[in-house]
Structures are given as structure tokens and as C-alpha cells.
PDB file of N, H, CA, C and O in Angstrom:
ATOM      1  N   UNK A   1     104.374 108.878 110.697  1.00  0.00           N
ATOM      2  CA  UNK A   1     104.838 110.187 111.093  1.00  0.00           C
ATOM      3  C   UNK A   1     103.822 110.778 112.068  1.00  0.00           C
ATOM      4  O   UNK A   1     102.617 110.553 111.957  1.00  0.00           O
ATOM      5  N   UNK A   2     104.334 111.519 113.000  1.00  0.00           N
ATOM      6  H   UNK A   2     105.313 111.701 113.091  1.00  0.00           H
ATOM      7  CA  UNK A   2     103.498 112.147 114.022  1.00  0.00           C
ATOM      8  C   UNK A   2     103.952 113.592 114.176  1.00  0.00           C
ATOM      9  O   UNK A   2     105.150 113.871 114.215  1.00  0.00           O
ATOM     10  N   UNK A   3     103.009 114.495 114.263  1.00  0.00           N
ATOM     11  H   UNK A   3     102.035 114.268 114.231  1.00  0.00           H
ATOM     12  CA  UNK A   3     103.319 115.903 114.524  1.00  0.00           C
ATOM     13  C   UNK A   3     103.215 116.119 116.027  1.00  0.00           C
ATOM     14  O   UNK A   3     102.169 115.884 116.632  1.00  0.00           O
ATOM     15  N   UNK A   4     104.299 116.565 116.610  1.00  0.00           N
ATOM     16  H   UNK A   4     105.148 116.757 116.118  1.00  0.00           H
ATOM     17  CA  UNK A   4     104.364 116.774 118.056  1.00  0.00           C
ATOM     18  C   UNK A   4     103.327 117.808 118.481  1.00  0.00           C
ATOM     19  O   UNK A   4     103.184 118.863 117.862  1.00  0.00           O
ATOM     20  N   UNK A   5     102.609 117.480 119.552  1.00  0.00           N
ATOM     21  H   UNK A   5     102.725 116.624 120.055  1.00  0.00           H
ATOM     22  CA  UNK A   5     101.584 118.346 120.120  1.00  0.00           C
ATOM     23  C   UNK A   5     102.108 118.938 121.437  1.00  0.00           C
ATOM     24  O   UNK A   5     103.022 118.382 122.045  1.00  0.00           O
ATOM     25  N   UNK A   6     101.531 120.060 121.874  1.00  0.00           N
ATOM     26  H   UNK A   6     100.788 120.512 121.380  1.00  0.00           H
ATOM     27  CA  UNK A   6     101.937 120.609 123.176  1.00  0.00           C
ATOM     28  C   UNK A   6     101.796 119.546 124.263  1.00  0.00           C
ATOM     29  O   UNK A   6     100.769 118.874 124.347  1.00  0.00           O
ATOM     30  N   UNK A   7     102.812 119.397 125.083  1.00  0.00           N
ATOM     31  H   UNK A   7     103.647 119.943 125.014  1.00  0.00           H
ATOM     32  CA  UNK A   7     102.798 118.415 126.157  1.00  0.00           C
ATOM     33  C   UNK A   7     103.419 117.077 125.792  1.00  0.00           C
ATOM     34  O   UNK A   7     103.705 116.273 126.679  1.00  0.00           O
ATOM     35  N   UNK A   8     103.635 116.816 124.492  1.00  0.00           N
ATOM     36  H   UNK A   8     103.403 117.470 123.772  1.00  0.00           H
ATOM     37  CA  UNK A   8     104.289 115.572 124.082  1.00  0.00           C
ATOM     38  C   UNK A   8     105.735 115.552 124.548  1.00  0.00           C
ATOM     39  O   UNK A   8     106.386 116.594 124.623  1.00  0.00           O
ATOM     40  N   UNK A   9     106.232 114.370 124.857  1.00  0.00           N
ATOM     41  H   UNK A   9     105.703 113.524 124.796  1.00  0.00           H
ATOM     42  CA  UNK A   9     107.655 114.211 125.132  1.00  0.00           C
ATOM     43  C   UNK A   9     108.107 112.895 124.522  1.00  0.00           C
ATOM     44  O   UNK A   9     107.288 112.010 124.274  1.00  0.00           O
ATOM     45  N   UNK A  10     109.385 112.762 124.281  1.00  0.00           N
ATOM     46  H   UNK A  10     110.050 113.481 124.482  1.00  0.00           H
ATOM     47  CA  UNK A  10     109.934 111.595 123.583  1.00  0.00           C
ATOM     48  C   UNK A  10     109.602 110.297 124.304  1.00  0.00           C
ATOM     49  O   UNK A  10     109.188 109.323 123.676  1.00  0.00           O
ATOM     50  N   UNK A  11     109.780 110.283 125.609  1.00  0.00           N
ATOM     51  H   UNK A  11     110.115 111.074 126.119  1.00  0.00           H
ATOM     52  CA  UNK A  11     109.554 109.066 126.362  1.00  0.00           C
ATOM     53  C   UNK A  11     108.109 108.601 126.241  1.00  0.00           C
ATOM     54  O   UNK A  11     107.855 107.422 125.992  1.00  0.00           O
ATOM     55  N   UNK A  12     107.177 109.503 126.413  1.00  0.00           N
ATOM     56  H   UNK A  12     107.384 110.461 126.615  1.00  0.00           H
ATOM     57  CA  UNK A  12     105.756 109.148 126.344  1.00  0.00           C
ATOM     58  C   UNK A  12     105.361 108.718 124.925  1.00  0.00           C
ATOM     59  O   UNK A  12     104.620 107.750 124.756  1.00  0.00           O
ATOM     60  N   UNK A  13     105.848 109.428 123.915  1.00  0.00           N
ATOM     61  H   UNK A  13     106.450 110.215 124.052  1.00  0.00           H
ATOM     62  CA  UNK A  13     105.556 109.042 122.530  1.00  0.00           C
ATOM     63  C   UNK A  13     106.090 107.640 122.249  1.00  0.00           C
ATOM     64  O   UNK A  13     105.402 106.825 121.634  1.00  0.00           O
ATOM     65  N   UNK A  14     107.304 107.358 122.693  1.00  0.00           N
ATOM     66  H   UNK A  14     107.863 108.020 123.193  1.00  0.00           H
ATOM     67  CA  UNK A  14     107.890 106.035 122.489  1.00  0.00           C
ATOM     68  C   UNK A  14     107.076 104.974 123.228  1.00  0.00           C
ATOM     69  O   UNK A  14     106.698 103.962 122.638  1.00  0.00           O
ATOM     70  N   UNK A  15     106.806 105.196 124.498  1.00  0.00           N
ATOM     71  H   UNK A  15     107.113 106.018 124.977  1.00  0.00           H
ATOM     72  CA  UNK A  15     106.106 104.213 125.335  1.00  0.00           C
ATOM     73  C   UNK A  15     104.711 103.897 124.815  1.00  0.00           C
ATOM     74  O   UNK A  15     104.328 102.729 124.747  1.00  0.00           O
ATOM     75  N   UNK A  16     103.947 104.921 124.448  1.00  0.00           N
ATOM     76  H   UNK A  16     104.258 105.870 124.503  1.00  0.00           H
ATOM     77  CA  UNK A  16     102.571 104.692 123.997  1.00  0.00           C
ATOM     78  C   UNK A  16     102.504 104.049 122.619  1.00  0.00           C
ATOM     79  O   UNK A  16     101.442 103.594 122.192  1.00  0.00           O
ATOM     80  N   UNK A  17     103.638 104.010 121.923  1.00  0.00           N
ATOM     81  H   UNK A  17     104.501 104.379 122.269  1.00  0.00           H
ATOM     82  CA  UNK A  17     103.668 103.382 120.610  1.00  0.00           C
ATOM     83  C   UNK A  17     104.471 102.085 120.601  1.00  0.00           C
ATOM     84  O   UNK A  17     104.812 101.564 119.539  1.00  0.00           O
ATOM     85  N   UNK A  18     104.771 101.565 121.799  1.00  0.00           N
ATOM     86  H   UNK A  18     104.494 101.988 122.662  1.00  0.00           H
ATOM     87  CA  UNK A  18     105.416 100.272 121.900  1.00  0.00           C
ATOM     88  C   UNK A  18     106.913 100.267 121.684  1.00  0.00           C
ATOM     89  O   UNK A  18     107.495  99.212 121.430  1.00  0.00           O
ATOM     90  N   UNK A  19     107.542 101.410 121.776  1.00  0.00           N
ATOM     91  H   UNK A  19     107.069 102.267 121.982  1.00  0.00           H
ATOM     92  CA  UNK A  19     108.992 101.519 121.596  1.00  0.00           C
ATOM     93  C   UNK A  19     109.646 101.889 122.912  1.00  0.00           C
ATOM     94  O   UNK A  19     109.003 102.407 123.825  1.00  0.00           O
ATOM     95  N   UNK A  20     110.948 101.608 122.992  1.00  0.00           N
ATOM     96  H   UNK A  20     111.470 101.187 122.251  1.00  0.00           H
ATOM     97  CA  UNK A  20     111.757 102.130 124.080  1.00  0.00           C
ATOM     98  C   UNK A  20     112.216 103.521 123.677  1.00  0.00           C
ATOM     99  O   UNK A  20     112.146 103.885 122.503  1.00  0.00           O
ATOM    100  N   UNK A  21     112.681 104.293 124.636  1.00  0.00           N
ATOM    101  H   UNK A  21     112.738 103.997 125.589  1.00  0.00           H
ATOM    102  CA  UNK A  21     113.223 105.616 124.326  1.00  0.00           C
ATOM    103  C   UNK A  21     114.440 105.470 123.416  1.00  0.00           C
ATOM    104  O   UNK A  21     114.657 106.296 122.530  1.00  0.00           O
ATOM    105  N   UNK A  22     115.230 104.426 123.632  1.00  0.00           N
ATOM    106  H   UNK A  22     115.053 103.755 124.352  1.00  0.00           H
ATOM    107  CA  UNK A  22     116.411 104.195 122.804  1.00  0.00           C
ATOM    108  C   UNK A  22     116.023 103.953 121.349  1.00  0.00           C
ATOM    109  O   UNK A  22     116.682 104.464 120.444  1.00  0.00           O
ATOM    110  N   UNK A  23     114.961 103.180 121.109  1.00  0.00           N
ATOM    111  H   UNK A  23     114.426 102.765 121.845  1.00  0.00           H
ATOM    112  CA  UNK A  23     114.485 102.921 119.743  1.00  0.00           C
ATOM    113  C   UNK A  23     113.974 104.212 119.119  1.00  0.00           C
ATOM    114  O   UNK A  23     114.242 104.484 117.949  1.00  0.00           O
ATOM    115  N   UNK A  24     113.243 105.007 119.887  1.00  0.00           N
ATOM    116  H   UNK A  24     113.025 104.786 120.838  1.00  0.00           H
ATOM    117  CA  UNK A  24     112.737 106.290 119.398  1.00  0.00           C
ATOM    118  C   UNK A  24     113.900 107.166 118.935  1.00  0.00           C
ATOM    119  O   UNK A  24     113.848 107.753 117.854  1.00  0.00           O
ATOM    120  N   UNK A  25     114.944 107.253 119.752  1.00  0.00           N
ATOM    121  H   UNK A  25     114.986 106.777 120.630  1.00  0.00           H
ATOM    122  CA  UNK A  25     116.102 108.084 119.409  1.00  0.00           C
ATOM    123  C   UNK A  25     116.868 107.521 118.219  1.00  0.00           C
ATOM    124  O   UNK A  25     117.417 108.279 117.419  1.00  0.00           O
ATOM    125  N   UNK A  26     116.909 106.199 118.095  1.00  0.00           N
ATOM    126  H   UNK A  26     116.464 105.582 118.745  1.00  0.00           H
ATOM    127  CA  UNK A  26     117.577 105.562 116.961  1.00  0.00           C
ATOM    128  C   UNK A  26     116.879 105.904 115.648  1.00  0.00           C
ATOM    129  O   UNK A  26     117.534 106.185 114.644  1.00  0.00           O
ATOM    130  N   UNK A  27     115.542 105.879 115.660  1.00  0.00           N
ATOM    131  H   UNK A  27     115.009 105.651 116.476  1.00  0.00           H
ATOM    132  CA  UNK A  27     114.755 106.144 114.459  1.00  0.00           C
ATOM    133  C   UNK A  27     114.659 107.648 114.170  1.00  0.00           C
ATOM    134  O   UNK A  27     114.458 108.047 113.023  1.00  0.00           O
ATOM    135  N   UNK A  28     114.801 108.472 115.198  1.00  0.00           N
ATOM    136  H   UNK A  28     114.965 108.147 116.130  1.00  0.00           H
ATOM    137  CA  UNK A  28     114.702 109.929 115.068  1.00  0.00           C
ATOM    138  C   UNK A  28     116.000 110.583 115.549  1.00  0.00           C
ATOM    139  O   UNK A  28     115.987 111.307 116.544  1.00  0.00           O
ATOM    140  N   UNK A  29     117.120 110.341 114.860  1.00  0.00           N
ATOM    141  H   UNK A  29     117.131 109.753 114.051  1.00  0.00           H
ATOM    142  CA  UNK A  29     118.418 110.804 115.370  1.00  0.00           C
ATOM    143  C   UNK A  29     118.574 112.321 115.428  1.00  0.00           C
ATOM    144  O   UNK A  29     119.414 112.816 116.179  1.00  0.00           O
ATOM    145  N   UNK A  30     117.799 113.064 114.666  1.00  0.00           N
ATOM    146  H   UNK A  30     117.116 112.663 114.056  1.00  0.00           H
ATOM    147  CA  UNK A  30     117.940 114.529 114.663  1.00  0.00           C
ATOM    148  C   UNK A  30     117.059 115.214 115.701  1.00  0.00           C
ATOM    149  O   UNK A  30     117.144 116.429 115.878  1.00  0.00           O
ATOM    150  N   UNK A  31     116.220 114.455 116.385  1.00  0.00           N
ATOM    151  H   UNK A  31     116.151 113.467 116.242  1.00  0.00           H
ATOM    152  CA  UNK A  31     115.318 115.026 117.386  1.00  0.00           C
ATOM    153  C   UNK A  31     116.062 115.225 118.704  1.00  0.00           C
ATOM    154  O   UNK A  31     116.719 114.316 119.211  1.00  0.00           O
ATOM    155  N   UNK A  32     115.944 116.427 119.238  1.00  0.00           N
ATOM    156  H   UNK A  32     115.410 117.165 118.826  1.00  0.00           H
ATOM    157  CA  UNK A  32     116.526 116.740 120.546  1.00  0.00           C
ATOM    158  C   UNK A  32     115.381 116.684 121.551  1.00  0.00           C
ATOM    159  O   UNK A  32     114.548 117.589 121.607  1.00  0.00           O
ATOM    160  N   UNK A  33     115.346 115.627 122.335  1.00  0.00           N
ATOM    161  H   UNK A  33     116.022 114.891 122.290  1.00  0.00           H
ATOM    162  CA  UNK A  33     114.214 115.389 123.242  1.00  0.00           C
ATOM    163  C   UNK A  33     114.073 116.465 124.316  1.00  0.00           C
ATOM    164  O   UNK A  33     112.959 116.769 124.741  1.00  0.00           O
ATOM    165  N   UNK A  34     115.165 117.030 124.749  1.00  0.00           N
ATOM    166  H   UNK A  34     116.070 116.783 124.403  1.00  0.00           H
ATOM    167  CA  UNK A  34     115.117 118.036 125.816  1.00  0.00           C
ATOM    168  C   UNK A  34     114.407 119.311 125.373  1.00  0.00           C
ATOM    169  O   UNK A  34     113.887 120.052 126.206  1.00  0.00           O
ATOM    170  N   UNK A  35     114.380 119.570 124.067  1.00  0.00           N
ATOM    171  H   UNK A  35     114.802 118.967 123.389  1.00  0.00           H
ATOM    172  CA  UNK A  35     113.721 120.786 123.577  1.00  0.00           C
ATOM    173  C   UNK A  35     112.717 120.460 122.463  1.00  0.00           C
ATOM    174  O   UNK A  35     112.654 121.154 121.449  1.00  0.00           O
ATOM    175  N   UNK A  36     111.930 119.388 122.669  1.00  0.00           N
ATOM    176  H   UNK A  36     111.981 118.823 123.494  1.00  0.00           H
ATOM    177  CA  UNK A  36     110.936 118.958 121.694  1.00  0.00           C
ATOM    178  C   UNK A  36     109.854 120.029 121.559  1.00  0.00           C
ATOM    179  O   UNK A  36     109.211 120.398 122.541  1.00  0.00           O
ATOM    180  N   UNK A  37     109.661 120.518 120.350  1.00  0.00           N
ATOM    181  H   UNK A  37     110.184 120.218 119.552  1.00  0.00           H
ATOM    182  CA  UNK A  37     108.733 121.627 120.103  1.00  0.00           C
ATOM    183  C   UNK A  37     107.481 121.154 119.371  1.00  0.00           C
ATOM    184  O   UNK A  37     107.573 120.320 118.469  1.00  0.00           O
ATOM    185  N   UNK A  38     106.300 121.681 119.750  1.00  0.00           N
ATOM    186  H   UNK A  38     106.226 122.358 120.482  1.00  0.00           H
ATOM    187  CA  UNK A  38     105.083 121.381 118.998  1.00  0.00           C
ATOM    188  C   UNK A  38     105.274 121.741 117.526  1.00  0.00           C
ATOM    189  O   UNK A  38     105.876 122.762 117.191  1.00  0.00           O
ATOM    190  N   UNK A  39     104.746 120.875 116.654  1.00  0.00           N
ATOM    191  H   UNK A  39     104.258 120.046 116.926  1.00  0.00           H
ATOM    192  CA  UNK A  39     104.869 121.089 115.217  1.00  0.00           C
ATOM    193  C   UNK A  39     106.022 120.322 114.598  1.00  0.00           C
ATOM    194  O   UNK A  39     106.114 120.211 113.376  1.00  0.00           O
ATOM    195  N   UNK A  40     106.908 119.788 115.444  1.00  0.00           N
ATOM    196  H   UNK A  40     106.832 119.878 116.437  1.00  0.00           H
ATOM    197  CA  UNK A  40     108.005 118.974 114.947  1.00  0.00           C
ATOM    198  C   UNK A  40     107.449 117.625 114.500  1.00  0.00           C
ATOM    199  O   UNK A  40     106.553 117.081 115.146  1.00  0.00           O
ATOM    200  N   UNK A  41     107.972 117.082 113.403  1.00  0.00           N
ATOM    201  H   UNK A  41     108.700 117.524 112.879  1.00  0.00           H
ATOM    202  CA  UNK A  41     107.524 115.758 112.969  1.00  0.00           C
ATOM    203  C   UNK A  41     108.509 114.714 113.454  1.00  0.00           C
ATOM    204  O   UNK A  41     109.723 114.906 113.380  1.00  0.00           O
ATOM    205  N   UNK A  42     107.977 113.602 113.954  1.00  0.00           N
ATOM    206  H   UNK A  42     106.991 113.446 114.015  1.00  0.00           H
ATOM    207  CA  UNK A  42     108.787 112.481 114.408  1.00  0.00           C
ATOM    208  C   UNK A  42     108.253 111.203 113.778  1.00  0.00           C
ATOM    209  O   UNK A  42     107.071 111.109 113.449  1.00  0.00           O
ATOM    210  N   UNK A  43     109.121 110.232 113.614  1.00  0.00           N
ATOM    211  H   UNK A  43     110.081 110.308 113.881  1.00  0.00           H
ATOM    212  CA  UNK A  43     108.715 108.930 113.084  1.00  0.00           C
ATOM    213  C   UNK A  43     108.280 108.034 114.230  1.00  0.00           C
ATOM    214  O   UNK A  43     108.956 107.937 115.254  1.00  0.00           O
ATOM    215  N   UNK A  44     107.148 107.384 114.043  1.00  0.00           N
ATOM    216  H   UNK A  44     106.599 107.462 113.211  1.00  0.00           H
ATOM    217  CA  UNK A  44     106.622 106.428 115.019  1.00  0.00           C
ATOM    218  C   UNK A  44     106.195 105.181 114.263  1.00  0.00           C
ATOM    219  O   UNK A  44     105.997 105.241 113.049  1.00  0.00           O
ATOM    220  N   UNK A  45     106.048 104.041 114.954  1.00  0.00           N
ATOM    221  H   UNK A  45     106.209 103.993 115.940  1.00  0.00           H
ATOM    222  CA  UNK A  45     105.638 102.820 114.250  1.00  0.00           C
ATOM    223  C   UNK A  45     104.221 102.948 113.708  1.00  0.00           C
ATOM    224  O   UNK A  45     103.377 103.646 114.270  1.00  0.00           O
ATOM    225  N   UNK A  46     103.988 102.260 112.609  1.00  0.00           N
ATOM    226  H   UNK A  46     104.673 101.693 112.152  1.00  0.00           H
ATOM    227  CA  UNK A  46     102.658 102.234 112.005  1.00  0.00           C
ATOM    228  C   UNK A  46     101.791 101.301 112.830  1.00  0.00           C
ATOM    229  O   UNK A  46     102.163 100.155 113.082  1.00  0.00           O
ATOM    230  N   UNK A  47     100.633 101.794 113.249  1.00  0.00           N
ATOM    231  H   UNK A  47     100.330 102.725 113.045  1.00  0.00           H
ATOM    232  CA  UNK A  47      99.744 100.981 114.094  1.00  0.00           C
ATOM    233  C   UNK A  47      98.927 100.000 113.266  1.00  0.00           C
ATOM    234  O   UNK A  47      98.754  98.852 113.675  1.00  0.00           O
ATOM    235  N   UNK A  48      98.424 100.421 112.118  1.00  0.00           N
ATOM    236  H   UNK A  48      98.565 101.353 111.786  1.00  0.00           H
ATOM    237  CA  UNK A  48      97.612  99.560 111.260  1.00  0.00           C
ATOM    238  C   UNK A  48      98.314  99.419 109.926  1.00  0.00           C
ATOM    239  O   UNK A  48      98.399 100.377 109.158  1.00  0.00           O
ATOM    240  N   UNK A  49      98.808  98.244 109.653  1.00  0.00           N
ATOM    241  H   UNK A  49      98.739  97.466 110.277  1.00  0.00           H
ATOM    242  CA  UNK A  49      99.477  98.005 108.381  1.00  0.00           C
ATOM    243  C   UNK A  49      98.400  97.622 107.369  1.00  0.00           C
ATOM    244  O   UNK A  49      97.962  96.472 107.333  1.00  0.00           O
ATOM    245  N   UNK A  50      97.976  98.572 106.556  1.00  0.00           N
ATOM    246  H   UNK A  50      98.332  99.506 106.586  1.00  0.00           H
ATOM    247  CA  UNK A  50      96.859  98.359 105.642  1.00  0.00           C
ATOM    248  C   UNK A  50      97.197  97.367 104.548  1.00  0.00           C
ATOM    249  O   UNK A  50      96.293  96.728 104.008  1.00  0.00           O
ATOM    250  N   UNK A  51      98.455  97.217 104.205  1.00  0.00           N
ATOM    251  H   UNK A  51      99.189  97.736 104.644  1.00  0.00           H
ATOM    252  CA  UNK A  51      98.839  96.288 103.148  1.00  0.00           C
ATOM    253  C   UNK A  51      98.556  94.855 103.569  1.00  0.00           C
ATOM    254  O   UNK A  51      98.113  94.047 102.753  1.00  0.00           O
ATOM    255  N   UNK A  52      98.806  94.531 104.830  1.00  0.00           N
ATOM    256  H   UNK A  52      99.166  95.187 105.493  1.00  0.00           H
ATOM    257  CA  UNK A  52      98.622  93.168 105.306  1.00  0.00           C
ATOM    258  C   UNK A  52      97.287  92.945 106.005  1.00  0.00           C
ATOM    259  O   UNK A  52      96.993  91.833 106.442  1.00  0.00           O
ATOM    260  N   UNK A  53      96.486  93.986 106.113  1.00  0.00           N
ATOM    261  H   UNK A  53      96.724  94.890 105.759  1.00  0.00           H
ATOM    262  CA  UNK A  53      95.202  93.840 106.803  1.00  0.00           C
ATOM    263  C   UNK A  53      94.248  93.001 105.967  1.00  0.00           C
ATOM    264  O   UNK A  53      94.226  93.132 104.743  1.00  0.00           O
ATOM    265  N   UNK A  54      93.464  92.147 106.600  1.00  0.00           N
ATOM    266  H   UNK A  54      93.482  92.041 107.594  1.00  0.00           H
ATOM    267  CA  UNK A  54      92.497  91.355 105.832  1.00  0.00           C
ATOM    268  C   UNK A  54      91.430  92.256 105.226  1.00  0.00           C
ATOM    269  O   UNK A  54      91.057  93.277 105.803  1.00  0.00           O
ATOM    270  N   UNK A  55      90.952  91.864 104.067  1.00  0.00           N
ATOM    271  H   UNK A  55      91.256  91.035 103.598  1.00  0.00           H
ATOM    272  CA  UNK A  55      89.928  92.644 103.379  1.00  0.00           C
ATOM    273  C   UNK A  55      88.622  92.558 104.150  1.00  0.00           C
ATOM    274  O   UNK A  55      88.254  91.495 104.650  1.00  0.00           O
ATOM    275  N   UNK A  56      87.927  93.678 104.243  1.00  0.00           N
ATOM    276  H   UNK A  56      88.226  94.542 103.836  1.00  0.00           H
ATOM    277  CA  UNK A  56      86.634  93.701 104.922  1.00  0.00           C
ATOM    278  C   UNK A  56      85.486  93.687 103.921  1.00  0.00           C
ATOM    279  O   UNK A  56      84.324  93.828 104.301  1.00  0.00           O
ATOM    280  N   UNK A  57      85.814  93.515 102.633  1.00  0.00           N
ATOM    281  H   UNK A  57      86.758  93.400 102.325  1.00  0.00           H
ATOM    282  CA  UNK A  57      84.771  93.480 101.614  1.00  0.00           C
ATOM    283  C   UNK A  57      84.010  92.160 101.713  1.00  0.00           C
ATOM    284  O   UNK A  57      84.608  91.107 101.935  1.00  0.00           O
ATOM    285  N   UNK A  58      82.705  92.222 101.548  1.00  0.00           N
ATOM    286  H   UNK A  58      82.220  93.077 101.367  1.00  0.00           H
ATOM    287  CA  UNK A  58      81.891  91.019 101.587  1.00  0.00           C
ATOM    288  C   UNK A  58      82.088  90.243 100.291  1.00  0.00           C
ATOM    289  O   UNK A  58      82.252  90.832  99.223  1.00  0.00           O
ATOM    290  N   UNK A  59      82.068  88.933 100.394  1.00  0.00           N
ATOM    291  H   UNK A  59      81.934  88.454 101.262  1.00  0.00           H
ATOM    292  CA  UNK A  59      82.211  88.078  99.220  1.00  0.00           C
ATOM    293  C   UNK A  59      81.122  88.430  98.218  1.00  0.00           C
ATOM    294  O   UNK A  59      79.955  88.584  98.579  1.00  0.00           O
ATOM    295  N   UNK A  60      81.511  88.554  96.974  1.00  0.00           N
ATOM    296  H   UNK A  60      82.459  88.429  96.680  1.00  0.00           H
ATOM    297  CA  UNK A  60      80.552  88.865  95.925  1.00  0.00           C
ATOM    298  C   UNK A  60      80.346  90.347  95.705  1.00  0.00           C
ATOM    299  O   UNK A  60      79.717  90.733  94.720  1.00  0.00           O
ATOM    300  N   UNK A  61      80.862  91.202  96.600  1.00  0.00           N
ATOM    301  H   UNK A  61      81.373  90.888  97.400  1.00  0.00           H
ATOM    302  CA  UNK A  61      80.700  92.633  96.407  1.00  0.00           C
ATOM    303  C   UNK A  61      81.619  93.098  95.295  1.00  0.00           C
ATOM    304  O   UNK A  61      82.576  92.408  94.946  1.00  0.00           O
ATOM    305  N   UNK A  62      81.336  94.251  94.745  1.00  0.00           N
ATOM    306  H   UNK A  62      80.559  94.812  95.029  1.00  0.00           H
ATOM    307  CA  UNK A  62      82.148  94.782  93.658  1.00  0.00           C
ATOM    308  C   UNK A  62      83.597  94.957  94.102  1.00  0.00           C
ATOM    309  O   UNK A  62      84.516  94.685  93.329  1.00  0.00           O
ATOM    310  N   UNK A  63      83.813  95.407  95.336  1.00  0.00           N
ATOM    311  H   UNK A  63      83.068  95.628  95.964  1.00  0.00           H
ATOM    312  CA  UNK A  63      85.167  95.591  95.844  1.00  0.00           C
ATOM    313  C   UNK A  63      85.901  94.263  95.904  1.00  0.00           C
ATOM    314  O   UNK A  63      87.052  94.176  95.477  1.00  0.00           O
ATOM    315  N   UNK A  64      85.251  93.217  96.431  1.00  0.00           N
ATOM    316  H   UNK A  64      84.316  93.287  96.778  1.00  0.00           H
ATOM    317  CA  UNK A  64      85.937  91.930  96.541  1.00  0.00           C
ATOM    318  C   UNK A  64      86.214  91.346  95.166  1.00  0.00           C
ATOM    319  O   UNK A  64      87.223  90.665  94.981  1.00  0.00           O
ATOM    320  N   UNK A  65      85.333  91.602  94.189  1.00  0.00           N
ATOM    321  H   UNK A  65      84.514  92.155  94.340  1.00  0.00           H
ATOM    322  CA  UNK A  65      85.550  91.094  92.840  1.00  0.00           C
ATOM    323  C   UNK A  65      86.746  91.773  92.190  1.00  0.00           C
ATOM    324  O   UNK A  65      87.543  91.121  91.516  1.00  0.00           O
ATOM    325  N   UNK A  66      86.873  93.075  92.389  1.00  0.00           N
ATOM    326  H   UNK A  66      86.226  93.605  92.937  1.00  0.00           H
ATOM    327  CA  UNK A  66      87.974  93.786  91.744  1.00  0.00           C
ATOM    328  C   UNK A  66      89.293  93.516  92.429  1.00  0.00           C
ATOM    329  O   UNK A  66      90.334  93.530  91.772  1.00  0.00           O
ATOM    330  N   UNK A  67      89.286  93.267  93.739  1.00  0.00           N
ATOM    331  H   UNK A  67      88.440  93.255  94.272  1.00  0.00           H
ATOM    332  CA  UNK A  67      90.546  93.030  94.430  1.00  0.00           C
ATOM    333  C   UNK A  67      90.969  91.572  94.358  1.00  0.00           C
ATOM    334  O   UNK A  67      92.144  91.271  94.569  1.00  0.00           O
ATOM    335  N   UNK A  68      90.050  90.659  94.068  1.00  0.00           N
ATOM    336  H   UNK A  68      89.095  90.904  93.897  1.00  0.00           H
ATOM    337  CA  UNK A  68      90.420  89.254  94.036  1.00  0.00           C
ATOM    338  C   UNK A  68      90.775  88.772  92.634  1.00  0.00           C
ATOM    339  O   UNK A  68      91.311  87.674  92.486  1.00  0.00           O
ATOM    340  N   UNK A  69      90.492  89.563  91.604  1.00  0.00           N
ATOM    341  H   UNK A  69      90.057  90.455  91.724  1.00  0.00           H
ATOM    342  CA  UNK A  69      90.825  89.156  90.243  1.00  0.00           C
ATOM    343  C   UNK A  69      92.335  89.189  90.060  1.00  0.00           C
ATOM    344  O   UNK A  69      93.020  90.104  90.518  1.00  0.00           O
ATOM    345  N   UNK A  70      92.824  88.177  89.385  1.00  0.00           N
ATOM    346  H   UNK A  70      92.268  87.435  89.013  1.00  0.00           H
ATOM    347  CA  UNK A  70      94.245  88.145  89.075  1.00  0.00           C
ATOM    348  C   UNK A  70      94.416  88.276  87.574  1.00  0.00           C
ATOM    349  O   UNK A  70      93.608  87.776  86.791  1.00  0.00           O
ATOM    350  N   UNK A  71      95.463  88.946  87.196  1.00  0.00           N
ATOM    351  H   UNK A  71      96.120  89.352  87.832  1.00  0.00           H
ATOM    352  CA  UNK A  71      95.723  89.095  85.773  1.00  0.00           C
ATOM    353  C   UNK A  71      96.241  87.784  85.208  1.00  0.00           C
ATOM    354  O   UNK A  71      97.029  87.078  85.837  1.00  0.00           O
ATOM    355  N   UNK A  72      95.779  87.479  84.007  1.00  0.00           N
ATOM    356  H   UNK A  72      95.139  88.053  83.496  1.00  0.00           H
ATOM    357  CA  UNK A  72      96.276  86.298  83.320  1.00  0.00           C
ATOM    358  C   UNK A  72      97.618  86.658  82.685  1.00  0.00           C
ATOM    359  O   UNK A  72      97.791  87.769  82.183  1.00  0.00           O
ATOM    360  N   UNK A  73      98.564  85.723  82.706  1.00  0.00           N
ATOM    361  H   UNK A  73      98.423  84.820  83.113  1.00  0.00           H
ATOM    362  CA  UNK A  73      99.852  86.015  82.070  1.00  0.00           C
ATOM    363  C   UNK A  73      99.672  86.265  80.588  1.00  0.00           C
ATOM    364  O   UNK A  73      98.908  85.559  79.930  1.00  0.00           O
ATOM    365  N   UNK A  74     100.349  87.239  80.063  1.00  0.00           N
ATOM    366  H   UNK A  74     100.970  87.812  80.598  1.00  0.00           H
ATOM    367  CA  UNK A  74     100.257  87.557  78.642  1.00  0.00           C
ATOM    368  C   UNK A  74     101.225  86.683  77.873  1.00  0.00           C
ATOM    369  O   UNK A  74     102.352  86.429  78.298  1.00  0.00           O
ATOM    370  N   UNK A  75     100.748  86.234  76.732  1.00  0.00           N
ATOM    371  H   UNK A  75      99.833  86.440  76.387  1.00  0.00           H
ATOM    372  CA  UNK A  75     101.605  85.393  75.887  1.00  0.00           C
ATOM    373  C   UNK A  75     102.478  86.277  75.019  1.00  0.00           C
ATOM    374  O   UNK A  75     102.052  87.332  74.551  1.00  0.00           O
ATOM    375  N   UNK A  76     103.693  85.833  74.816  1.00  0.00           N
ATOM    376  H   UNK A  76     104.039  84.976  75.197  1.00  0.00           H
ATOM    377  CA  UNK A  76     104.648  86.621  74.020  1.00  0.00           C
ATOM    378  C   UNK A  76     104.443  86.408  72.551  1.00  0.00           C
ATOM    379  O   UNK A  76     105.158  86.992  71.736  1.00  0.00           O
TER     380      UNK A  76
END
């Protein structure tokens, strides 16, 4: 999500985020580009997908130990 700033326009927001204007309008069907107002929220693509990003924790660190542990299956 992006909050429109003064000077923003649909075409520029789409272009700088790797979308076409048509894709921007498809994802934001209620947005009227001709009267885009600061403070309006629009959907834009996620630049950094944190779920799929590689871990930056060093091997052996507490963070890497807690994120690399897998739960053992519980017996019924």
C-alpha cells in the first residue's frame, strides 16, 4: 500500500513500481487518476518479499538457531 503524496500521478506510480498504467488501474479500480488526491491509499507491488528473502542471520547465532529448528511430529 502506498499513500499518495503531492505530485504523485497514476502513471508515474505504476512505472516506478514496474507496472503498466493498465495494471495499476486493474488493481486499483476505485481510483480516479484524473483527480488523484494526496492522502489517498493505492495498492502497489511489494518490492521486498520478506517471506521468501534469504535469512541474514549468521550460522550459529540465536536467531538462526530459533528459525532453523523444526518441530518434531507429535505422536498420537
